[in-house]
N, C-alpha and C positions, 0 to 999 in steps of 0.2 A: 291665678284662681283665688277667689276669696277664701277665707278661713274655713276649712272643711268642717270644723266643729260647729260653727254657726250655720253652715249649709245644712248639716245634719239636723240641727235643732229646728230650722225652718221647715224642712221636709217632715220631721216628726210632728210638729205642730199642725201642719196641714192634714196629716194622717189622723191625728186625734180629732180634729174637727169633722172629718169624714165619718169616723166611727160614731160620733154623736148624732149624725144625721138620722132623723126618724125613718128614712127610707131603708136604712140598714136593718133596723129592728123589725120593720114591717116584712122584709124579705128573708128573715133570719133562717128559716128552715127550708128555703128553696135552693135549687141548684144554682151555682154561680156560673159566670162566663168562663171560668177556668176549669178545664176538664178534671173531673173526680173531686172537685171541691164543692161543698155547700157554701152558701153565703156566710154562715156562721164560721165554718172552718177557714174560709178566706179572710174574714175579718180577724179571726184569731191569729192567722199567719202574719197579717199586716201588723197587728199589735205586738206580735212576738219579736219583731225586729228591735223594739225598744228593750225587750227582755234580754235579747242577745247582747246588746250594748251594756246593760247593767251587769250581766254575767262577766263580760270581758273586763270591765273596770274593776271587778273584784278578783281577777286572776293575777297570778304571778308568773310571768314568762321565765322559763328556765333555759331557753335555747334561742339561737339567732332567728330573726323573722325571715319568712320566705317572701318572695316578691308577690305583687298583686296578680301577675299573670300565672305564676306557679300555683298560687292559691286556687285559682279556677281550674287550672290544668289537673291538679291533684284531687279536686272535689268530685266524688263519684256521681253526684246528682246531675252534674252539668249536661252530660250527654246520655244519661241513663234513661230507660223507658219509664213510663208511669208506674209500672208494677215493680220496679227495682226497689229493694228494701230502703234505700235512702230516700226516695220520693214518697214511698208509703209512710215512712217515719215522719216526713215533713207534714203530710196531711194529717196524721194522727196528732202531731204536736199542735197544729192549728185548731183542731177540734177540741183538744184538751184545754187550750188557752181560752176557748169560747164557752166552756162548759157552764159558767155561771150566768150566761145570758148577755144580751147586748149592752144593757145599762152598766152592769158590773165591769164588763170588758172596757168600755169607753172610760169609765171613771178610774179604773185601775191604771190604764195607760196614760191618762192625763196626770195622775199623781207621779208616775214614773218619769214622765217628761219634766215635771217641775224639779224633781231631784237631779236630773241630768243637766238642767240649766245651770245648776250650781256646781256640779261635779266636773263637767267637761272642761270649762275654762281653767280649772285648777290643776289639770293634768299636765305634767312636763312635756315639752316639745318632742322629746325623743321616746316617749312611752311606748313600750312593746306589750302587747297583750297575748295571752294564750287562749286558743280556741279549743276548749275541751272536746267539742263534738268532732273536730277535725284532727286533732293531735299535733298541730303545729302552731306557730306564733306568727303574728302580723304586727306591723306598726299600727298603733291606734288609729292614726289618721287614714291609713289604707283601709282598715277595717270599717271605719265610719263611711268611707266612700262606697264600700260594698252595701252597707245598710241604706245609704241614700238611694242607690239604684233599686234596691228591693222596695223601699217605700214608694218611690215614684212609679215603678212598674205595677206594683200590686194595688196602689191607690187607683190607678186606671182600671185594673181588673175589677175592683170592688165597685167603683162608680158605674161601670158598664153593667155590672150584675144587678144593681138595684135601680137603674134607670135615672141616675143623676149625672150632671156634667162632671167630667174629670176635673179635679181641682187644678186651678191655674197656679203655677209656681214661677218664681222669677228665674231669669236666665242664669243667675248665679247657681241655682240648683239644677236646672235642666242641662246646662252645657257640660258639666263634668260627667253626668250620666250618659249623655250622647257620646262623649269622647270615650268613656269606658266601654260602652257597648260596641262602638266602632272598632276599638282595639281588639276586643274579644272576637268580633266577627272576622276581622282580618286574620287573626291567629287561626281561627277554625276553617275559614273558607279560602283564604288568600286575598291579597290586595286587589288583584284583577277582578275577582268576583264582586267585591264590595264596590269598586269603582264603577263597574258596569251596572250594578243594581241602582246606583245613585245617578247615573248619567246616560245610560243607553238601554232603554226599555226593550229594544229589539234583540239585545244580547244579554239581557239580565238573567241571572240564574233563578231557579225556582225559589230559593230562599238564601238569605244571608243571616239568618237568625244566629245570635251569639250563643244560644243555648239549644 
């Protein structure tokens, strides 16, 4: 796999471009394609992925990192309902990020990306970051993969919400996201269910969603 730090920067740049699309501002106060999110809140959530990276880079890890699979297993939002406090908090954070309006959100996210273009390559290979919102630590490169997945998935959500094409991303970005989602789906539903969903429509389960 290509350098995950460059993969993240590519996905983040694509998200910033989408946030600058006039269609986002035009639909700002409308409901989004994602349940319980407005377009503004969804845009804020997309932009917040870069904020999460900035916060992680400023952290000091004081414990051993957990694995990527354990990170998702321990995260309460993964299989929680829309009304669970973790998911309500995610939506509120998205709305808060978008409170200044579409132009301010897009400009602020672009500035953050430029700072991360400088900061990320300078981070040591074994860097571990602490996730204050979760209470545990992850390897920086594992955390960046989680943000790439969020950027790819929510860019599609936002594009669908405002009536524009989903941004096209290179296979270097898409492939690790597909691999991560497949691993999570196998963990949640079992290998047989995933294999059937991909190869046997007559025996496919109703869902193999990773979340």
